[in-house]
Structures are given as C-alpha cells and as structure tokens.
N, C-alpha and C positions, 0 to 999 in steps of 0.2 A: 557910730560903731557900738553895737550892742554886745555886752559881756554876758555870755550864757553860763549857766551853772550846771554842774553834774552832767557834763557833755560827753557823749560816747566817742571814743577814739579808734574804734575798730576799723573804720574806713580811712584812717589817717596814718596807719602803719602797715607796711607791706607784709608783715607777718600775720596781719589780721587778728591780733590779740585783742580780746574784749576787755578793755579797761576804760576808766572814766577820768575826765579832767575836772578838778574842783571848779575851775572857771576856764572859759575859752573865748578867744576873740581872733578873728581873721583880719589881717591888715593888707591893703592893696596898694598903698603908696608909702614912700618914705615919710611923708608928712603924718600919715596915720600912725606909722610905727613910732615916730618921735612923740606923738601925742599920748599914745598908750603907755610908753615908757615913762614919760614925765608924770602922768596922772596916777601911776601905780608903783611909785618908787619904794613904797614900804612893803610891797608884796613879794613873795617868792615867785620867780618867773621860770617858765620852761619854754624854750624856743623850739618851734616845730617847723621843719621844712617839708621834704617829700616823704619823711617817715621810713626811708629805705635802709638806713644803716643803724637801726636800733632794735633792741629787744625790750619790750615793756613787761616788767614782772609784777607791777602793782599799779594801782590808781595813782594819778599825778595830783598830789596835794599842792597845787600851785595854779597861777594864772598861765594857761598855755596860750602863747602868741603864735598863731599860724602865719608864717611869712609867705604871702601870696602875691609878691610883686612881679608884674609881667612887663615884657617889652624887650626888644633886641634891635640893635642899630649898628651901622658902620660908623665908627668915630674918626677913623683916619685910614687912608690908603694911598699907595703909589702904584706903579705898573706891576710890581711883583708881590707886594705884601698888603695885608689888610688887618686892621684892628677892629674886632667885633665885640661889642658890649652886650651882655645879656643880664637881665634882672634875675634876682635870686630865685623867684618862684617859677621860672621857666623850667619845663620838663627837660631833663638832660638829653635824652635820646632824640626828642623832637628838635632840640637846638642843634645837635650834631647833624641831623638830617637837613635842617635849614642851611647849615654851612655847606654841606655837600651839594645841595641843589644849586647853590650859588658858586660852586667850584672853589670853595675855600678849603684848603687842605691842612691837615695836622691833627684832626680829632677823629679820623675815621676808625682807628683801632679801638676807640673808646665807645663804639656804638653799642646800644642796647643795655648800657649800665643803668640800673634803676636809680631814681632819685631826681632831685632838682639841681639847678646850676649852683645855687648858693652854698650847698654843702660840699661841692667838689674840692675846693681848696683846703677845707678843714681836714679832710681825709687824704688829700693828695691822691685821688683815685687813680687807678692804673689798670691796664690790661694789655696783653699781647705786645709787651715791650715799650709801651707808651704811658706816661704819667702826665697829670695836669701841669706839673712844673715845666714840662717841655714846651708848652705853648702859652702859658698864662703870662700876661704882661703885668697886670695889677688887679686888685680888687678893692672895692669900696666897702667899708664897714661902719656901722653906727656904734658909737660908744654908749653902752647901756646906761652909764651913770650921767653923762652930760648931753646925750642925744646929738653929739657932733659927728658928722661924716668924715672919716679918715681914709686916705688912700694908702694902701699897702702895696709896695712893689713885690715882685717875685722874691727878691732877696730878703725883704722884710719878713716874708712868710716862713722862713727857716724850714723849708721842706725837707722831709726825710721819707723813708719807706712807710707809706700810710700815716705819715705824721706831718704836723705843721705847728706853727706857733699858736694857732687857735685851739689845738688840743693840749698845748703845754701851758706856758706862763700867761697866755691871754685867754685861757678857757673861761667861758661865762662872762667875759668882759665886753665882747663885741658881737654884733649881729651882721653878717655879710649881707649886703644889699644888692651888689652887682659884681660881675667878673668880666674883665676884658682880656681877650685872647688875641695873640699875634699869629695869623695864619697866612698860608701862601696862596697866591692867585695863579702863578705859573711855576713850572719846573718843580712840581710837588715831589717831595722825598717820601716814598712809601716804604713802610716797614712790614715785610712779609716773612721775616726770618723766625718769628716767635710762634710757638705753639703749632697749630694745625693750619695756619692761614695758607701757606704755599700749597699744601695738599688739597685744601678746599678749592683754591683757584684752579688747580689742575683738574680736579673733578668736574668743575664747571666749564672747563675748556676755555679758560680765559687766556688771551694772548698777552705775554709779558712784554713790557712792564704793565701792570694793571692800573686802571684809573682809581681815583680815591673812592668812587662809588662802588667799584668792584671789590675793593678791599673792605669797605663798610658792609657790603652785602655778604661777603665771606665771613666776616666776624659775626654778623648777625645770625647767619645760618649755624655757625659753630655754637654760639651761645644758646640758640633755641634748641639745638640738639642735646645740650647738656643741662641747661638750666630751666627750671619751671617758671611759667608766667605767674607773677604774684597775684594776678587777678583770678587765676584758677587754682593756685596752690600757694598758700602763704609762705613767704621766705624773704630773706634779705640779701640774696646773692651769696657770695662767699662769706661764711661765718668766721673763718679763721684766717690769720695771716700765714703766708709761707715763712717758716722759720729760717733765720739767717744764723748760721753757726760758724765757728772757727774751723779752719782747715784741719787742725789737730783733732777736734771733736768729730768732724766728718770722717776722717780716716779711721778713727776708732770704730765708728758705726759701720763704715763701708766694708770693713774686714768681715763683719758678721752678716752684712746684707749687700753683697756686691751688685745686686740688680737695682739698687736704689737710684732713681734718677736725681740729677743735681745740676746746678748752674754755678760755675765759678764766677764770683763777682770781682775778686781782685786777689792779691797775694795773701790775704788774711781770711777772707770770708767766702762761704759757700751757701747758696740758697737751695733748700730742699722743698719739694712740693708737699704741702700739708695734706692735700687730697690723697696722695699716694700712701702716706703714713697711716691715714685714717682707714683707707681701704684695706691695707695689709692687716689692720687690727680687726677686720671683719664687720665694720659698721655700715658699709655702703649698702643702701637699700633696706636697712633694718628699721623697724617701726616699734615704738614703745607707746602704746595707746595712740593718741593723735599727734604725738611728737615723733619725728623720724629723721633719717638721713636719706637724701635723695638717691634714687636708684641709679642715676646716670652721672652724678658728681658728688663725691663724698665730702667736698668742702661745704655743701649746702645743707643746712638744717631746714626742715619743712614742718608746717602746721597743716595736718590733714583735715582740720575743721575746727575743733574745739580745744586744742592744746592751750594750756596756760603758759604765760611767760616763764613761770618757775619750772614747769616741766621741761621746757626747751633748755633752760639754763642748767638744770640737773643733767640733762643729756650731754650738753657741751662739756660739763665738768667730768663726766664719766669718760668721754672721748679723750679729753686732755690727760687724765690720769692713766688711761690705758696706753696712749702713745708714749707718755713719759716712762711708764714701766717697761714697755716693749723695746723702745729705741733709745731711751735716755735723752730724748729731745723734747723741749717744752714748746708747745704751740699756744699762741695767744689769740684771743678773740679779736676779730677785726671790727665787729659791730659794737656799739655802745650798749652796755647793760644798764638798764634803768629800773 
C-alpha cells in the first residue's frame, strides 16, 4: 500500500469540491486497514467512504484512509427471511438493487441514496418512511486504537433521527467495515404511504400491491425527478434535516402559516419539511456564483462547477438564518461540515 501525498479529493466527494489530502491511502481488506492504522498511530486520520455526506471546506491536513472494502454474501437464511452482509465500500444503491434482484425485501424505499454501505448506520439514513434501523441486524467496526473488530447490534448503535452512537460518543473511535441486514424472502411488507410513491405507482399503472422492484423503481423515478445526479451536478443529496419541533411551537407557527405541511410524530413532536420552509423563503432555484439551491428540490445545495466548500457553507448559513428569522424554526445541516 502506497501512501500518496498532496492527493486531490475532487473525485472522492459528491459535491466535487477541489481540495487536497496531505496524505492518502486506499485500503481494500480489513487486514490492510488494520495495518495502516497500526503503522500510523501517531498521525491525524481522516476516514473517507463514498464522500456523499460531507462538505469539504478546506484541504485535509491528515492521512486520508479511503475505505474501499468490497463484497456481499448471504450469512443466514430460512424460508422467510435472509441476513445479507455487505462490506463498507459497496455502493449503496448497487447493493439495494442486488437485494431486489434476489427478491430480498426491506431496502426498496432507500433506492438511489448516494454513498456507500459503511456510512449508512452512522447517519441512520432514511427516505420515504424507512430508515436503516428498520432492517439492520448488526455492523462490524474496527477499533481505531486497537485494530480489533467489534460487532455492534442494532440496539448498540443507539439510532435516532439521522443519528447513531457513531456520530455521538463513539465518533472517530471506530471504522465500520461491514453491515448485515435482515430482509424478507416472502410476504414482503411494502411501504407506499409516504411521499409520492402511491401517486407514482398509479402513474405507472402498477397493479396493487406492488412488488418490491416496482416500489424501488417508483422511488428511483421520484428521486431522479427531484434530485440531480452528483456525476452531472455536484451535491450531497439533502443538505438539511427536517426539523422536529414541539406541538406548542408548531401551533404557534401554524397560526401564521396554516398552509405549512407537517407530520405528527407523537403527542409531543411534529416534523416539518425543511424543503418547504426553504422554498417559502425564496431560495429554491437561486444561484450565488457557482453555489446554488436546486431548482427542483430546495433541500439540495449544488455546485455548478467551481464553488468552494466555504461558498456552499456560507449559503447554507444564509438559508438557516432566513428560515429562523421567518418561521422561528432552526434547521440543522444533515451533512458533515469539514
């Protein structure tokens, strides 16, 4: 394994930000990962996966370890369910499609989310009423300090809305190397009640109940209609989290904005679509130099070519301030700002 110096990261982040790593190495096995960690304990490290959930605002003054572990396998199954293990470097959407091709149900609503398998538990990624915690059995992670592989159960991960233990008290302590999912082989439970899935299925003339492939195709079509392809226009998908506010705060805002869409979570909290808030503030489709807000989805910030990470960060802060001043609601970035 060769450690490269002053290595360009433009092709390793979906925003396409032009920054450089002080040092860079790509690892393809857990043995290589352990070796790199052991031999570079005194160095500052930066762990890089698919580069889809981050905004790079500066050069990385560290050893960047690109986790490129590949492989997927069935580790257990019976007549109704199957446990599928995927290595951290597998592309997420390709893995979802692999499962659907084998008629393994449970991940279809998470189609076309950018990034790799290894980062999905960190963020507890979710879309269209489904989250990673709904199907994840366990994940394996390497202790950066000792190079030992540890298995974390779903309960160990302490999942929350776009949160996990790996973003909290175990941040920068472990590197996820593989994830195992529990999926269905028969009697799939499909979720078509969220967002535009049902309408898209109707538009396609799908006979109900739909197959998991038909749900995946519908989700993919919806996402493609709203979200730009990072290969064509730099972005990281949804830049902001949907804010969760108390019912009291919601009622206060709702009096002034009765058209505001919302989702009641329980007796205490309500989720409000951040995209709607941003759009009401006039940012949808706006461009500030090469940094902008996507014309079809206000949650998505885009790099039209040569935007710097700092320019995109400044735009995000402007959006946050305007939403707070207009609605009294704070919206948080979903991506990691680096």
